[in-house]
C-alpha positions in Angstrom: -5.4 30.8 41.0 -6.3 34.0 39.3 -8.1 34.1 36.0 -5.1 35.6 34.1 -2.7 32.8 35.1 -5.2 30.1 34.1 -5.6 31.8 30.6 -1.8 31.9 30.1 -1.4 28.3 31.2 -4.2 27.2 28.9 -2.8 29.1 25.9 0.6 27.6 26.6 -0.8 24.1 26.6 -2.7 24.7 23.4 0.4 26.0 21.6 2.5 23.1 22.9 0.0 20.7 21.3 0.5 22.4 17.9 4.2 21.6 17.7 4.7 19.1 14.9 7.5 16.9 13.8 8.9 17.8 10.4 7.8 15.6 7.5 10.7 13.5 6.3 9.0 11.0 3.9 7.2 10.8 0.6 5.1 8.0 -0.8 5.1 6.8 -4.4 2.8 4.1 -5.9 4.2 2.5 -9.0 1.7 1.3 -11.6 2.4 -0.2 -15.0 0.7 -0.1 -18.4 -0.1 -2.9 -19.2 -0.6 -3.9 -15.6 1.4 -6.7 -14.0 5.1 -5.9 -14.6 7.6 -7.0 -12.1 9.3 -4.0 -10.3 12.9 -3.8 -9.2 14.9 -1.3 -7.2 18.4 -2.1 -8.3 18.6 -5.9 -7.7 15.8 -5.8 -5.1 12.6 -7.3 -6.3 9.7 -5.1 -5.1 6.8 -7.3 -6.5 4.2 -7.1 -9.2 2.8 -3.6 -9.9 1.1 -1.8 -8.3 3.6 -1.4 -5.5 3.7 1.5 -3.0 7.0 2.7 -1.5 7.7 5.2 1.2 11.0 7.0 0.9 13.0 9.1 3.5 14.2 12.5 2.6 16.1 15.4 4.0 13.9 18.0 5.8 16.5 20.6 5.1 16.0 20.4 1.3 12.3 19.5 1.5 12.7 17.0 -1.4 14.0 13.6 -2.1 15.1 11.8 -5.2 13.7 8.3 -5.6 15.9 5.4 -6.6 15.7 4.1 -10.1 12.8 1.6 -10.4 12.7 -0.8 -13.3 9.5 -2.4 -14.6 10.0 -5.7 -16.5 7.1 -7.4 -18.3 7.1 -11.2 -19.0 8.1 -10.5 -22.6 11.3 -8.9 -21.3 10.3 -5.4 -22.3 11.4 -3.0 -19.6 11.5 0.7 -18.7 13.0 2.6 -15.7 11.8 5.6 -13.7 12.9 8.0 -11.0 11.7 11.3 -9.9 12.2 14.1 -7.3 9.3 14.4 -4.8 8.5 17.0 -2.2 8.4 15.7 1.3 4.9 14.8 2.3 3.9 13.9 -1.2 1.7 10.9 -2.0 1.9 10.4 -5.7 1.4 7.7 -8.4 3.9 7.0 -11.2 2.8 5.1 -14.3 5.5 3.1 -16.1 4.5 2.4 -19.6 5.7 -0.6 -21.7 8.0 0.7 -24.5 6.0 1.0 -27.7 7.1 -1.4 -30.4 8.9 -3.8 -28.0 8.4 -7.4 -29.1 6.1 -9.7 -27.1 3.1 -7.5 -26.5 0.7 -10.5 -26.8 2.6 -12.3 -24.0 2.3 -9.2 -21.8 -1.5 -8.8 -22.5 -2.0 -12.5 -21.6 -0.1 -11.8 -18.4 -2.7 -9.0 -17.6 -5.4 -11.7 -17.7 -3.5 -13.9 -15.3 -2.7 -11.1 -12.9 -6.4 -10.0 -12.9 -7.5 -13.6 -12.2 -5.0 -14.0 -9.4 -6.1 -10.6 -7.9 -9.7 -11.7 -8.0 -8.9 -15.0 -6.3 -7.0 -13.1 -3.6 -9.9 -10.6 -3.1 -12.4 -13.5 -2.9 -10.2 -15.3 -0.3 -9.8 -12.2 1.8 -13.6 -11.5 1.7 -14.3 -15.2 2.7 -11.8 -14.9 5.6 -13.4 -11.6 6.8 -16.8 -13.3 6.6 -15.5 -16.2 8.6 -13.8 -14.0 11.2 -17.1 -12.0 11.6 -19.1 -15.2 12.0 -16.7 -16.6 14.7 -16.9 -13.3 16.6 -20.7 -13.4 16.6 -22.7 -14.1 19.7 -24.2 -17.2 18.1 -20.7 -18.7 17.5 -19.5 -17.7 21.0 -22.5 -19.4 22.5 -21.9 -22.6 20.4 -18.2 -22.6 21.3 -19.0 -22.2 25.0 -21.3 -25.2 24.8 -18.5 -27.3 23.4 -17.8 -28.7 20.0 -21.1 -30.5 19.9 -23.4 -28.8 17.4 -20.8 -26.2 16.1 -21.9 -25.0 12.7 -19.2 -24.9 9.9 -18.9 -21.1 10.0 -18.1 -21.2 13.7 -15.2 -23.6 13.4 
């Protein structure tokens, strides 16, 4: 093959690799102040904030309108939010508890409960990761290969 043909083929392959699919989604993370409000999209429960959602949009317009998301605190205080996002966006929306709404003390107490639950979950995940790492170690593999006799607790 001649040098010119190889150059043309190489350039064609490089350019073909540059073809991209149009972005059709945007991501929005909902946070609340104070933390721990329950989030809803219509009648669908999304979970306790923070919650991350990915929405599909129209590549022709380059934007999308998010559905209305409602934050409800344990006191019953609530607020709603929607926005228009450019496709490809990765944003954070903070929904604030309405000022002057009754039951603030209840919502602040909920913050403590949510923080304690999040800490327990983080500790559980950390312990599980530690356990998985231990079981994958050469020491545990050797103990397992030798049978259940003498298996240490972290290898079980």
